[in-house]
Residue, then its C-alpha position, 0 to 999 in steps of 0.5 A: m527515492e527514500k529507502k524507507i517503507g512501511i508494511a502491514s498485514d493480517h494473518a492471511g498476509y503474514e507469510m508474504k509480509e515476512f518474505l517481503i521484509g526480507y526482500l526489501n531489507a536486502q534491497g537496502f530498505d528500512v522497513y517499518d513493520f506494523g504487524t501482525d506478528s503471527p499467522e493467528a487470526v487478527d482484524y486487518a484494520d488494527f494494522a492498516h490504521p497505524l500504517a495509514e497514520a504513519i504516512e499521513k503524519g509524514e513519518l513515511e512516504r509509502g507503504i505496503g498492505i497485505c491481506g487475503s483478498g487485499e480488499g479489507m486492507a484497501i478499504t480501510l487504508n482508503k478511509h484516511q484522507g491522506i492515503r491513496a491505496g491501490l489494490v494490485w493483481c498484475n503488473e500493469i495495475a502496479e504501474l498505473i496506481k503510481k503513474h496516474n493515481n500517485a498511490n502511496v500504498i500498494v495493496l497485495p492479495a496474498r491468497f491470489i498472488t505468489n511471493d515472486e509476483a508480489v516482488k515484481f509488483i513492488e519493483t514496478y510500483l517503486s520504479t514508476q514515477f507519477e505523471g502529474g499533469r491532468h492526473e494532479r487535478r483528479i487527485a486533488k478532488i479525492p479528499v472529502h471536504a465541504g464543497n467536494t461531494a458528489q451531487 
């Protein structure tokens, strides 16, 4: 596993982001911080888009998005065709977003989980392998393109 990961947050996720950067650095990761750089109010999309673009360009394989509920970050990240971001609030979801959806971004709801839970979820996500098989067919249907729209 490549020990490189991107991370982005809004103001609500700033303290958790800073904590996780320290944790990930201690685990030997090169962490690419897309901001925010303070707890001052900001818009999550301003930080989600650059993280998503770095993954889509192949500069990073995976990332972590953090905001208050996690929803704004997840919605914004998933607007990008090359992103599969999963909102995680329990360990089983952390496992399933990787195992079944091959998520390339884990999204955390900073106002609803502790730093210790965030670490546990990230460890589970990073240590889980994509199952492939029937899930590959399903993932191939996610991107929106001509001929792949709901009827």
